[in-house]
N, C-alpha and C positions, 0 to 999 in steps of 0.2 A: 455185089448184091445187097450187102447190108446197106451201103450208102444209098442205093437206089429205094430201098424201103423206107428208110428214114426220110428221104426227100419226098417221096410220095406220102407219107404220113403228115409231113409239114405243109405239103401242098393242098391238101384236102381242106383243113380249115381256113386257110388263106383264100382259095376260092370260094368256099361258103360264105365268106365275110365281105365279098366284093359288093360295093354299092350299087344300088339299083336308083334310077330316076323315073318317077311316074308322072305324066302329065294328065291331069284330069280337069274337066270342066267343073266350076263350083256348083254346089247344089242350090245355093241361093242365087238369085239375079244380082248383077253388079249394079250398085246404087251410086248414081253421081249426084251429089248436092250441090247446086249452084245458087249460092246466095248473091243477087245482083243488088247492088246499091243504086238507086235511082234518085237519091235525094238531090244530087247536083242538077239533074235535068229539070226537076220540079222547081227549083230554085230559079233557075234561068228563065223558066216560063213565066213564073210569078214576077219576076223583075221586069220582063217584057211587058206584061200586062199592066203592072204599076206605072211604068214610063208612058205607056199609051195613054193611062188614064189621067195622069198628071199633065201631060201635053193637051189633051183634050179639054180638061177642066182645071185651069190654073188656080182657079179660086177654090178648090176643093178642101184646102186645108186652112 
């Protein structure tokens, strides 16, 4: 009887300390920041335009 009482007394704090997991949605909206570098595309378009201008006007320079 004494060991049962000791086991019960030890078991109560162990059960009270059991970890809990809560899954909640965030209060703020999720923010996705996309920084897109379009410098390469702009350079390619400018290079194409320059090549066209040079071929159409060879005496431009």
